[in-house]
C-alpha positions as CSV (number, residue, x, y, z in Angstrom):
1,M,-5.1,-19.1,40.1
2,A,-4.6,-18.4,43.7
3,E,-0.7,-17.1,42.7
4,H,-2.7,-15.3,39.9
5,R,-4.1,-13.4,42.9
6,A,-1.5,-12.7,44.5
7,R,0.5,-11.5,42.1
8,L,-2.3,-9.1,41.3
9,R,-2.4,-7.8,45.0
10,A,1.4,-7.2,44.9
11,W,0.6,-5.0,42.1
12,L,-1.8,-3.3,42.7
13,P,-0.3,0.0,44.2
14,L,1.5,0.3,41.0
15,L,-1.5,-0.3,39.0
16,A,-2.7,2.6,41.1
17,G,0.2,5.0,40.6
18,C,-0.5,4.3,36.7
19,A,-4.3,5.7,37.4
20,I,-3.2,8.8,38.9
21,L,-0.9,9.7,35.9
22,L,-3.3,8.5,33.3
23,A,-5.8,10.2,34.6
24,T,-3.4,13.2,35.1
25,A,-2.5,12.7,31.7
26,G,-6.3,13.1,30.3
27,L,-7.3,16.1,32.8
28,A,-4.3,17.8,30.8
29,R,-5.2,17.0,27.7
30,A,-8.3,18.4,28.2
31,L,-7.4,21.8,29.5
32,W,-5.4,21.5,26.2
33,L,-8.1,20.7,23.9
34,Q,-10.3,23.3,25.7
35,E,-7.8,26.2,24.7
36,E,-7.4,24.6,21.3
37,K,-11.2,25.0,20.7
38,Q,-11.4,28.9,22.2
39,M,-7.8,29.6,19.7
40,E,-10.5,27.9,16.9
41,Q,-13.6,29.5,18.0
42,K,-11.8,32.8,18.0
43,T,-10.0,32.5,14.7
44,A,-13.4,31.7,13.4
45,L,-14.4,34.9,14.3
46,A,-11.7,37.6,13.6
47,A,-12.5,35.6,9.9
48,R,-16.0,36.1,10.1
49,S,-15.3,39.7,11.3
50,A,-13.3,40.6,8.7
51,A,-15.7,38.9,6.3
52,A,-18.8,40.7,7.2
53,A,-16.7,44.2,7.8
54,I,-15.5,43.6,3.9
55,E,-19.3,42.8,3.0
56,A,-20.9,46.2,4.8
57,S,-18.3,48.6,3.7
58,M,-19.0,47.3,0.2
59,R,-22.5,47.3,0.6
60,T,-22.7,51.2,2.1
61,R,-19.8,52.5,-1.0
62,V,-22.2,50.6,-3.9
63,L,-25.5,51.8,-1.7
64,A,-24.2,55.4,-2.2
65,L,-23.4,54.8,-5.9
66,E,-27.3,53.5,-6.2
67,R,-28.5,56.4,-4.4
68,I,-26.7,58.8,-6.8
69,A,-27.8,57.1,-10.3
70,A,-31.3,57.0,-8.7
71,R,-31.4,60.3,-8.4
72,W,-29.7,61.1,-11.6
73,A,-32.2,58.6,-13.2
74,E,-35.2,61.0,-11.4
75,D,-33.9,64.3,-12.4
76,G,-33.9,62.7,-16.3
77,A,-30.2,64.8,-17.0
78,L,-27.0,64.7,-15.5
79,S,-24.6,67.9,-16.2
80,E,-20.5,67.5,-15.8
81,V,-20.4,69.9,-12.8
82,Q,-23.1,67.6,-10.9
83,F,-21.2,64.3,-11.6
84,R,-18.0,65.6,-10.5
85,H,-19.4,67.5,-7.3
86,E,-21.1,64.3,-6.2
87,A,-17.9,62.2,-7.3
88,A,-15.8,64.6,-5.1
89,R,-17.7,63.6,-2.6
90,L,-17.7,60.1,-2.7
91,L,-14.0,59.8,-2.6
92,R,-13.2,62.4,0.2
93,D,-15.7,60.3,2.5
94,F,-14.7,56.9,1.6
95,G,-11.5,55.4,1.0
96,G,-10.5,52.9,-1.5
97,Y,-11.7,54.7,-4.7
98,E,-8.8,55.4,-7.5
99,A,-11.8,56.9,-9.4
100,L,-15.5,57.2,-10.2
101,V,-16.3,57.2,-14.2
102,F,-19.6,58.4,-16.0
103,V,-19.6,56.1,-19.0
104,D,-22.8,56.4,-21.4
105,P,-25.0,53.6,-23.0
106,E,-22.3,53.3,-25.5
107,V,-19.8,51.9,-22.8
108,T,-17.6,55.1,-23.7
109,N,-15.9,57.0,-20.6
110,R,-18.0,60.6,-20.7
111,W,-16.3,61.7,-17.7
112,I,-13.6,60.8,-14.7
113,E,-13.0,61.9,-10.9
114,P,-10.4,62.7,-10.9
115,Q,-9.0,64.6,-14.0
116,A,-5.2,63.2,-12.9
117,P,-3.8,61.5,-15.6
118,N,-4.9,57.2,-15.4
119,R,-3.9,55.3,-18.1
120,F,-6.3,52.5,-16.9
121,L,-9.4,54.9,-18.2
122,E,-7.9,56.7,-20.9
123,G,-9.2,56.3,-24.5
124,L,-12.6,55.4,-25.3
125,P,-14.0,53.3,-25.2
126,V,-13.6,51.5,-21.8
127,P,-11.0,48.5,-22.3
128,L,-13.4,45.8,-22.2
129,D,-12.0,42.2,-21.3
130,E,-13.3,39.0,-19.7
131,R,-13.5,40.2,-16.1
132,R,-14.9,43.7,-17.0
133,L,-17.5,42.3,-19.6
134,E,-19.1,40.1,-17.1
135,A,-19.6,42.4,-14.8
136,L,-21.0,45.1,-17.6
137,Q,-23.8,42.4,-18.6
138,R,-24.6,41.4,-15.4
139,A,-25.6,44.8,-14.4
140,R,-27.0,45.5,-17.3
141,R,-29.2,42.1,-17.7
142,D,-30.0,42.3,-14.2
143,R,-30.5,46.4,-14.0
144,A,-28.6,46.1,-10.9
145,A,-24.9,47.2,-9.4
146,A,-22.1,44.4,-10.1
147,V,-19.4,43.9,-8.9
148,S,-16.0,42.8,-11.0
149,R,-13.5,40.2,-10.3
150,T,-10.2,41.5,-9.6
151,L,-8.0,42.9,-12.4
152,R,-4.5,44.3,-12.7
153,I,-4.9,48.3,-12.6
154,A,-2.7,49.3,-15.5
155,N,-1.2,52.6,-14.0
156,G,0.9,50.3,-11.9
157,K,-0.8,51.2,-8.7
158,G,-1.8,47.0,-8.9
159,L,-4.7,45.3,-8.0
160,G,-8.6,46.5,-8.4
161,F,-11.8,45.8,-9.2
162,L,-15.3,47.3,-11.0
163,T,-18.3,48.1,-9.5
164,W,-20.8,49.3,-11.9
165,V,-24.4,51.1,-11.6
166,P,-26.5,51.3,-13.9
167,I,-29.0,54.5,-14.4
168,V,-32.5,52.9,-15.7
169,R,-35.3,55.8,-16.3
170,G,-38.0,54.2,-17.5
171,D,-37.4,51.4,-19.6
172,G,-34.1,52.7,-20.9
173,F,-30.4,52.9,-20.1
174,Q,-29.3,56.3,-19.6
175,G,-25.6,55.1,-18.8
176,Y,-23.2,53.6,-15.8
177,I,-21.6,55.6,-12.9
178,L,-18.3,53.3,-12.7
179,G,-16.6,53.1,-9.6
180,V,-12.9,52.0,-9.7
181,F,-11.7,50.3,-6.2
182,L,-7.6,49.9,-5.2
183,V,-8.1,46.7,-4.0
184,E,-4.9,47.7,-1.1
185,D,-6.9,50.5,-0.1
186,F,-10.2,49.5,0.2
187,L,-8.8,46.4,2.3
188,E,-6.7,48.4,4.4
189,N,-9.5,51.0,5.0
190,V,-12.0,48.4,5.7
191,L,-9.8,46.3,7.9
192,E,-8.3,49.5,10.0
193,G,-11.6,49.4,11.8
194,N,-12.1,46.4,12.5
195,A,-8.4,46.4,14.3
196,G,-9.4,45.7,17.8
197,V,-10.9,42.5,16.7
198,L,-8.4,41.1,14.1
199,A,-5.2,41.9,16.2
200,G,-3.1,39.6,16.4
201,Y,-4.5,37.3,13.3
202,T,-2.7,37.2,9.6
203,L,-5.4,37.6,7.1
204,A,-5.5,36.6,3.5
205,V,-8.3,37.7,0.7
206,H,-8.8,35.4,-2.1
207,D,-10.9,36.4,-5.3
208,G,-11.7,33.1,-6.6
209,G,-8.0,31.4,-6.8
210,D,-6.3,34.5,-6.4
211,L,-4.5,35.8,-3.3
212,I,-4.9,40.0,-3.9
213,H,-4.3,40.6,0.0
214,T,-2.3,39.7,2.8
215,R,-2.8,41.6,6.0
216,V,0.9,40.0,7.1
217,A,3.6,39.3,5.1
218,P,3.9,35.5,4.5
219,G,6.2,34.2,7.1
220,S,5.5,36.0,9.8
221,G,5.2,32.7,12.1
222,A,1.2,32.3,11.4
223,G,-0.5,29.0,13.3
224,L,-1.4,27.6,9.4
225,R,-2.7,24.7,11.3
226,R,-5.7,26.8,13.0
227,T,-6.6,28.7,9.6
228,H,-10.5,29.3,9.5
229,A,-12.1,30.6,6.3
230,A,-14.8,33.5,6.2
231,E,-17.3,34.1,2.9
232,A,-17.8,37.8,1.6
233,A,-20.5,37.9,-0.7
234,F,-21.6,41.5,-2.2
235,Y,-23.4,42.1,-5.8
236,G,-22.2,39.1,-7.4
237,G,-18.9,39.2,-6.1
238,R,-17.2,36.5,-3.6
239,W,-14.2,36.5,-1.7
240,R,-12.8,34.4,0.6
241,V,-11.3,35.4,3.5
242,D,-8.6,33.2,5.7
243,A,-7.6,34.2,9.4
244,S,-4.7,32.2,11.1
245,P,-3.3,33.3,14.8
246,L,0.2,34.3,14.8
247,L,2.5,32.0,16.9
248,A,3.0,35.3,19.3
249,T,-1.3,35.4,20.2
250,V,-1.3,31.5,20.4
251,A,1.3,31.6,22.9
252,E,-0.1,34.5,24.8
253,E,-3.2,32.3,24.7
254,R,-1.5,29.3,25.8
255,S,-1.8,28.4,29.9
256,P,1.1,26.6,32.2
257,L,-1.7,24.6,33.5
258,P,-2.0,21.5,31.0
259,W,1.6,21.1,31.9
260,L,1.3,21.7,35.8
261,V,-1.1,19.0,36.0
262,G,0.7,16.6,34.0
263,A,4.3,16.9,35.1
264,S,2.3,16.8,38.8
265,G,0.9,13.3,37.5
266,A,4.2,12.0,36.0
267,L,5.9,12.8,39.2
268,I,2.9,11.4,41.7
269,G,2.6,8.2,39.5
270,L,6.7,7.6,39.3
271,L,6.9,8.2,43.1
272,L,4.4,5.6,43.6
273,T,6.2,3.1,41.3
274,L,9.9,3.8,42.9
275,A,8.2,2.5,46.3
276,I,6.5,-0.6,45.1
277,R,9.9,-1.2,43.7
278,Q,11.7,-1.4,46.4
279,A,9.1,-3.1,48.3
280,Q,9.4,-6.2,45.8
281,V,13.1,-6.0,45.5
282,A,13.5,-9.0,48.3
283,R,10.6,-11.1,46.9
284,A,11.6,-11.0,43.5
285,R,15.3,-12.4,44.7
286,A,13.9,-15.1,46.2
287,R,11.3,-16.2,43.2
288,E,14.4,-15.6,41.0
289,A,16.4,-18.1,42.7
290,E,13.0,-20.7,42.6
291,R,12.2,-20.2,39.2
292,A,16.8,-20.5,38.4
293,R,16.1,-23.7,40.5
294,H,13.4,-25.1,38.1
295,S,15.1,-24.1,35.3
296,L,18.2,-26.3,35.9
297,E,16.0,-29.3,36.2
298,E,13.6,-28.5,33.4
299,E,17.1,-28.4,31.1
300,M,18.7,-31.6,32.8
301,L,15.6,-33.6,32.0
302,E,15.1,-31.8,28.1
303,R,19.4,-33.4,28.0
304,E,17.9,-36.2,29.0
305,R,15.1,-36.4,26.7
306,V,17.1,-35.8,23.7
307,T,20.0,-37.8,24.7
308,V,17.0,-40.7,24.7
309,A,15.5,-39.1,21.0
310,L,19.2,-39.4,19.6
311,H,19.2,-43.0,20.5
312,R,16.2,-43.9,18.9
313,S,16.6,-42.3,15.7
314,E,20.6,-43.0,15.8
315,E,19.9,-47.0,13.9
316,L,17.3,-45.3,11.6
317,Y,19.4,-42.1,10.2
318,R,22.4,-44.7,9.7
319,T,20.3,-46.9,7.8
320,L,18.6,-44.3,5.9
321,A,22.4,-43.0,4.9
322,A,24.0,-46.4,4.2
323,H,21.8,-46.9,1.2
324,L,22.1,-43.2,-0.6
325,P,24.0,-43.2,-3.3
326,D,26.8,-41.1,-3.8
327,A,25.6,-39.1,-0.3
328,A,26.6,-39.1,2.8
329,V,24.3,-37.9,6.3
330,F,25.4,-36.2,9.2
331,L,23.9,-35.0,12.4
332,F,25.3,-32.4,14.9
333,D,24.4,-30.4,18.3
334,S,23.9,-27.2,19.1
335,D,28.3,-26.8,19.7
336,L,28.5,-28.4,16.0
337,R,29.8,-31.5,17.5
338,Y,28.7,-34.6,14.7
339,L,26.6,-36.6,16.9
340,L,26.1,-39.0,13.9
341,A,28.2,-39.9,10.3
342,E,26.9,-42.7,7.7
343,G,26.5,-42.8,4.0
344,P,28.7,-44.1,1.1
345,L,30.3,-41.0,0.2
346,L,32.2,-40.7,3.4
347,E,34.5,-43.6,2.0
348,G,35.3,-41.4,-0.9
349,L,36.3,-38.6,1.1
350,G,38.9,-40.3,3.3
351,L,36.3,-40.0,6.2
352,S,35.0,-42.6,8.4
353,N,31.9,-42.5,11.2
354,V,34.5,-43.5,13.7
355,R,36.6,-40.5,12.6
356,L,33.5,-37.9,12.8
357,E,31.2,-38.9,15.6
358,G,31.9,-36.9,18.8
359,K,34.3,-34.2,16.8
360,T,33.8,-30.3,15.7
361,L,32.7,-29.2,13.0
362,G,36.0,-27.2,12.6
363,E,38.6,-30.5,14.3
364,R,38.3,-32.9,11.4
365,L,37.4,-30.8,8.6
366,P,39.6,-28.1,6.6
367,A,39.7,-24.6,8.0
368,E,38.7,-23.7,4.1
369,A,35.4,-26.8,4.1
370,A,35.0,-25.5,7.4
371,A,34.3,-21.8,6.7
372,R,31.6,-22.7,4.4
373,L,29.9,-25.2,5.9
374,L,29.3,-23.1,9.0
375,P,26.9,-20.8,7.9
376,L,24.5,-23.7,7.2
377,Y,24.7,-25.1,10.1
378,V,24.0,-22.3,11.9
379,A,21.2,-21.5,10.5
380,A,19.8,-25.0,10.8
381,L,20.4,-24.4,14.3
382,E,18.3,-21.3,14.3
383,G,15.5,-23.2,12.5
384,D,15.9,-22.4,8.8
385,A,16.6,-24.9,6.1
386,T,19.2,-23.8,3.8
387,S,21.7,-25.4,0.9
388,A,24.9,-24.1,-1.3
389,E,27.0,-25.8,-3.3
390,I,30.4,-26.6,-1.9
391,P,33.9,-27.6,-3.7
392,F,36.1,-29.7,-1.6
393,D,38.8,-31.9,-2.4
394,G,38.7,-30.7,-6.2
395,R,34.8,-32.3,-6.4
396,W,31.4,-30.0,-6.3
397,F,29.4,-31.1,-3.4
398,L,25.5,-30.0,-2.5
399,V,24.4,-29.5,1.1
400,R,21.6,-29.1,2.7
401,A,21.4,-28.3,6.1
402,V,18.0,-28.8,8.1
403,P,16.9,-28.0,11.5
404,V,15.9,-31.0,13.9
405,R,13.1,-30.4,16.2
406,N,11.6,-32.5,19.5
407,E,7.7,-32.9,20.1
408,A,7.6,-29.7,20.7
409,G,8.9,-27.8,17.9
410,E,11.8,-26.7,19.4
411,V,15.3,-27.1,17.9
412,Y,17.7,-29.7,19.1
413,A,20.2,-30.9,16.4
414,G,20.6,-29.8,12.9
415,M,21.1,-32.4,10.3
416,V,23.1,-32.3,6.9
417,L,22.3,-34.0,3.7
418,A,25.5,-33.9,0.9
419,Q,25.7,-35.1,-2.6
420,E,28.4,-35.0,-4.9
421,I,27.2,-33.3,-7.9
422,T,30.7,-33.0,-10.0
423,E,29.6,-34.3,-13.4
424,R,26.1,-32.1,-13.2
425,R,28.9,-29.2,-12.3
426,L,30.9,-29.9,-15.1
427,A,27.8,-30.3,-17.6
428,E,26.4,-27.2,-16.9
429,E,30.0,-25.3,-17.0
430,E,30.4,-27.3,-20.8
431,L,26.7,-25.9,-21.6
432,R,27.6,-22.4,-20.6
433,A,30.5,-22.8,-22.4
434,T,29.0,-24.2,-25.8
435,A,25.9,-21.4,-25.7
436,A,28.8,-18.9,-25.3
437,R,30.0,-19.9,-28.4
438,L,26.6,-20.2,-30.0
439,E,26.0,-16.6,-29.0
440,D,29.3,-15.1,-30.6
441,S,28.7,-17.6,-34.1
442,N,25.5,-16.4,-34.1
443,R,26.7,-12.6,-33.5
444,E,29.7,-13.1,-36.4
445,L,26.9,-14.3,-38.7
446,Q,24.7,-11.5,-37.9
447,D,27.2,-8.8,-38.4
448,F,28.6,-10.8,-41.7
449,A,24.9,-10.8,-43.1
450,Y,24.8,-7.1,-42.1
451,I,28.2,-5.8,-43.7
452,A,28.3,-8.0,-46.6
453,S,24.9,-7.0,-47.9
454,H,26.4,-3.4,-46.9
455,D,29.6,-3.5,-49.2
456,L,27.8,-5.3,-52.0
457,Q,25.3,-2.2,-52.4
458,E,28.0,0.1,-53.8
459,P,28.6,-1.9,-56.7
460,L,25.3,-3.1,-57.3
461,R,24.2,0.6,-57.1
462,K,26.9,1.0,-59.8
463,V,25.5,-1.9,-62.2
464,Q,22.1,-0.2,-62.2
465,A,24.0,3.3,-62.4
466,F,25.9,2.1,-65.7
467,G,22.9,-0.2,-66.7
468,D,20.8,2.9,-67.0
469,R,22.8,5.0,-68.5
470,L,23.6,2.7,-71.2
471,A,19.8,1.8,-71.7
472,G,19.5,5.7,-71.7
473,R,22.3,6.8,-74.6
474,Y,22.5,3.5,-76.8
475,G,19.4,1.4,-75.7
476,A,17.7,3.0,-79.3
477,V,20.7,2.0,-81.0
478,L,20.9,-2.0,-79.7
479,E,19.2,-4.5,-81.5
480,E,16.1,-6.4,-80.1
481,Q,18.5,-8.9,-78.4
482,G,21.3,-7.0,-76.8
483,R,18.1,-4.8,-75.6
484,D,16.7,-7.9,-73.6
485,Y,20.0,-8.7,-72.3
486,L,20.3,-5.3,-70.7
487,E,16.8,-5.6,-69.2
488,R,17.3,-8.7,-67.8
489,M,20.5,-7.3,-66.5
490,L,19.1,-4.2,-64.9
491,G,15.9,-6.8,-63.3
492,A,18.6,-9.1,-61.9
493,A,20.1,-6.0,-60.0
494,R,16.4,-5.0,-59.0
495,R,16.0,-8.3,-57.8
496,M,19.8,-8.7,-55.8
497,Q,18.8,-5.2,-54.3
498,D,15.8,-6.0,-52.9
499,L,17.2,-9.5,-51.6
500,L,20.3,-7.6,-50.0
501,E,17.6,-5.3,-48.2
502,G,15.6,-7.9,-47.2
503,L,18.6,-9.6,-45.7
504,L,19.5,-5.8,-43.9
505,R,16.3,-6.0,-42.5
506,F,16.6,-9.7,-41.4
507,S,19.8,-8.8,-39.7
508,R,18.8,-5.9,-38.1
509,I,16.2,-7.4,-36.0
510,T,18.9,-8.4,-33.2
511,T,21.5,-5.4,-34.1
512,N,18.8,-2.3,-33.6
513,A,16.6,-4.0,-30.9
514,R,15.2,-1.5,-28.5
515,P,14.0,-2.8,-24.8
516,F,10.5,-4.3,-24.4
517,E,7.7,-1.8,-23.0
518,R,3.7,-2.0,-22.2
519,C,3.0,-2.1,-26.2
520,D,-1.4,-1.5,-27.6
521,L,-1.6,-3.9,-30.2
522,A,-4.5,-2.5,-31.5
523,Q,-2.8,1.1,-32.3
524,V,0.3,-0.5,-34.3
525,A,-2.6,-2.2,-36.2
526,R,-4.2,1.0,-36.8
527,Q,-1.0,2.5,-37.8
528,V,0.0,-0.6,-40.0
529,L,-3.5,-0.3,-42.1
530,A,-2.7,3.6,-42.2
531,D,0.1,2.9,-44.3
532,L,-1.4,-0.2,-45.8
533,E,-4.5,2.6,-47.1
534,V,-3.4,2.9,-51.1
535,R,-2.8,-0.8,-51.3
536,V,-6.7,-1.2,-49.9
537,E,-8.0,1.2,-52.2
538,E,-6.0,-0.4,-54.9
539,T,-7.3,-4.2,-54.1
540,N,-10.7,-3.3,-52.7
541,A,-10.1,-5.5,-49.4
542,S,-12.1,-5.8,-46.8
543,I,-10.1,-5.5,-43.5
544,E,-11.4,-6.4,-39.9
545,L,-10.0,-6.1,-37.0
546,G,-10.8,-7.3,-33.6
547,P,-10.0,-6.6,-30.1
548,L,-6.4,-6.5,-29.6
549,P,-4.5,-6.6,-25.8
550,V,-1.5,-4.7,-24.5
551,I,1.7,-6.6,-24.0
552,D,4.8,-6.2,-23.1
553,A,6.9,-6.3,-26.5
554,D,9.3,-3.8,-28.8
555,P,6.6,-1.6,-30.7
556,L,8.7,-1.3,-34.1
557,Q,8.9,-4.9,-34.6
558,M,5.3,-5.8,-33.5
559,R,4.6,-3.3,-36.6
560,Q,7.0,-5.5,-38.7
561,V,5.1,-8.5,-38.0
562,L,1.5,-6.7,-38.7
563,Q,3.0,-4.8,-42.0
564,N,4.3,-8.6,-43.2
565,L,1.4,-10.6,-42.4
566,I,-1.3,-7.8,-44.0
567,A,0.6,-7.4,-46.5
568,N,1.0,-10.9,-47.8
569,A,-3.3,-11.5,-46.9
570,L,-3.7,-8.2,-49.8
571,K,-0.8,-10.2,-52.1
572,F,-1.9,-13.6,-52.5
573,T,-5.2,-13.4,-53.5
574,E,-6.8,-14.5,-56.8
575,P,-6.8,-12.5,-59.6
576,G,-10.3,-10.9,-59.4
577,R,-11.3,-11.6,-55.8
578,A,-11.4,-8.4,-53.2
579,P,-9.1,-9.9,-50.6
580,H,-10.6,-10.1,-46.7
581,V,-8.5,-10.1,-44.0
582,R,-9.0,-10.4,-40.1
583,I,-6.7,-9.1,-37.6
584,E,-7.5,-10.5,-33.7
585,A,-6.1,-11.7,-30.6
586,A,-6.7,-13.6,-26.9
587,L,-5.1,-13.9,-23.9
588,V,-4.8,-17.3,-22.9
589,R,-3.1,-18.9,-20.2
590,E,-0.5,-21.9,-20.7
591,G,1.9,-23.5,-18.0
592,G,1.5,-20.5,-15.7
593,Q,1.9,-18.0,-18.1
594,R,-0.3,-15.6,-19.9
595,L,0.2,-15.7,-23.5
596,C,-1.6,-13.5,-26.1
597,E,-2.7,-15.2,-29.5
598,L,-2.7,-13.2,-32.3
599,R,-4.4,-14.3,-35.9
600,V,-4.4,-12.6,-39.0
601,T,-6.6,-14.4,-41.8
602,D,-7.1,-14.3,-45.5
603,R,-9.4,-15.6,-47.8
604,G,-6.1,-16.1,-50.3
605,I,-4.9,-18.9,-52.2
606,G,-3.6,-20.5,-49.1
607,F,-0.8,-23.0,-49.3
608,D,0.1,-27.0,-48.9
609,E,1.3,-27.4,-45.2
610,R,3.9,-29.7,-46.5
611,Y,5.6,-26.2,-47.1
612,L,4.8,-25.1,-43.6
613,E,8.4,-24.8,-42.7
614,K,9.8,-23.7,-45.8
615,I,8.1,-20.7,-46.1
616,F,9.3,-18.9,-43.0
617,A,13.1,-19.4,-43.7
618,V,15.5,-16.9,-45.7
619,F,14.4,-16.2,-49.0
620,Q,12.3,-19.1,-49.7
621,R,9.1,-18.5,-51.9
622,L,6.6,-20.9,-53.1
623,H,5.8,-19.0,-56.1
624,G,8.0,-17.6,-59.1
625,R,8.8,-14.1,-59.4
626,G,6.4,-13.8,-61.9
627,S,3.3,-14.6,-60.2
628,Y,3.9,-12.6,-57.1
629,E,6.6,-9.8,-56.2
630,G,8.8,-10.0,-53.1
631,S,12.2,-11.3,-51.8
632,G,10.7,-14.2,-49.4
633,V,12.2,-12.4,-46.1
634,G,8.7,-11.1,-44.9
635,L,7.8,-14.0,-42.9
636,A,11.2,-15.2,-41.9
637,I,11.7,-11.8,-40.3
638,C,8.2,-12.0,-38.5
639,R,9.3,-15.9,-36.9
640,K,12.7,-14.2,-35.6
641,I,10.9,-11.3,-34.2
642,A,8.6,-14.2,-32.3
643,L,11.8,-16.0,-31.4
644,R,13.1,-12.6,-29.7
645,H,10.0,-12.0,-28.0
646,G,10.0,-15.9,-26.6
647,G,7.0,-16.5,-28.9
648,S,6.1,-18.6,-32.1
649,I,4.7,-18.4,-35.1
650,T,3.0,-20.8,-37.1
651,A,0.0,-21.2,-39.6
652,T,-2.9,-23.5,-41.3
653,S,-3.6,-23.5,-44.5
654,K,-5.4,-25.3,-47.2
655,P,-5.0,-24.1,-50.9
656,G,-7.5,-22.0,-52.7
657,E,-9.2,-21.7,-49.1
658,G,-7.1,-19.0,-47.5
659,S,-4.5,-19.0,-44.5
660,T,-4.2,-18.3,-40.9
661,F,-1.2,-17.5,-39.3
662,V,-0.8,-17.0,-35.6
663,V,2.0,-15.8,-33.6
664,R,2.2,-16.5,-30.0
665,L,3.9,-14.0,-27.5
666,P,3.8,-13.6,-23.6
667,A,1.9,-11.2,-22.2
668,E,4.2,-9.8,-20.1
669,Q,8.2,-10.2,-20.2
670,A,10.7,-10.8,-17.3
671,A,13.1,-7.8,-16.6
672,A,15.6,-10.0,-17.5
673,T,14.8,-10.2,-20.8
674,A,14.4,-6.4,-21.7
675,L,16.5,-6.2,-24.6
676,G,15.5,-10.2,-25.8
677,S,17.6,-12.5,-28.4
678,A,16.7,-14.3,-31.4
679,A,17.3,-18.4,-31.0
């Protein structure tokens, strides 16, 4: 405690210097924040002033129109001369007007002032798009002035807006006074009168989400971080005014005082720190020398403890290593010098503990082997356990390197366990070669099936074509037996074509495979049922579709699986009995993996489970062609698709009680199996 207090007293001047620095920094920041606050207030004032000026100017102009409308309503009649006189006065006294129009109750332009050609106001009646119509309807409904949204003026003068002032006499409408304003002229006229307050600020006026006016062009250096908005509301219209100070304005408002305060504090703190540092140098050197002496003593004691610990554990390591079959144990220090080497494997390598102990890694092993082992030794001394398969003298070894720690948990040595794995490596290489040969063989078989089925299509089509011609031209003159032969030949050709098409579909499962993606089985099932809609209606079948999840799969192949299973459920039924099919799925966890268990259940004819494997083989049928149509390929395709997805398919059934086909697929596919492969 006394030492800590002495250290604290020694550092008190430095702490005082830091406190001065922090205090001046805080003061400088407070001054800077005060300037920021003032700038924010001025910006907000500019936005509110601009919005208030817009509201006041709008109300002044609309109030003038309302007074004219009230006077005309009282007089009961309005002449064109009177209208043009009043309109000319308003156009002269108030800026921003494009024109004034008297619109009759049928919303038809009657008189326009000025009379200069104006394509926006030409033609009868007044164009009533959505933005004009909304304000007109509001003025008629509320019998009060209404301002429209901004719109494009057709005479090419830019954006404008309309003010509808109704002329009401008693309960009837006498018409409207329509004021047409140019946004640019109106806002420039309004904002010019507030130039003193708005000087140094950029203004942006928005009508809804539309920018309708900017006082300073974009890119002029506005401080957008300080933007403030105010709303101008008038006669149903709402404009948002955004005000931002120019960078020049921000610079003018800035005072050098915060920077001067901060710099002064930094200088004072630095000088105080340097003074303290000079005073502590001599004492620090003395303390460093004392620490070095203590450190040397502690290192010597640690080396002694390590040596004792090594001697104590040496016999234990030797005993353990001597009984490890086809292995060797090595213990090395931080200099990569072997402290212990023991194990039956040493003799097989032509080494011994006498030759290795006391020598470094590079002194007794070949340079190539030492270079391979060095990263493992270094990692062990750094506290990491590593392993690698390393060749040596024509053989392969699995080398594991781990750190050896003392009671304090510090690494003081490393240990290596080496085991020969030559037989395992040879077996793995043979297994990879066999797998490659099987893959090549499987690919060749698929290519053969695809090419053979294609090559057989052409002669088969000729047999069918000439058979059809023979039946068409000479069928009437053939004897009954000849016609029978001809029908049998054509039937055999059709069956052959079905078999070839089934073989093609079977081979395309892998040749036309697509990458796995997120597949909604419910959506796929609905598409399949839509394709089978006619068959469902013909058999009067009932389909029950349960919940189906989203999994990683090939959507096209999932559609093939469901198409085949549902079509079989509709086909293999007792005559006169309406099929009933239920499709459902559930996610289950097995061995740390999520699986999708898809079930298709029917109440059909069923089958004997002795033939379970047979029904999934290519061209295998449990019933004759006369009983049920088909080529015997559908379930084989389902099985191949399930295997390609890393899953399986099976079924449970009893004759006369229906069947349940169960497809189990991984819910998530690894990226490495994106294209998959059939087993």
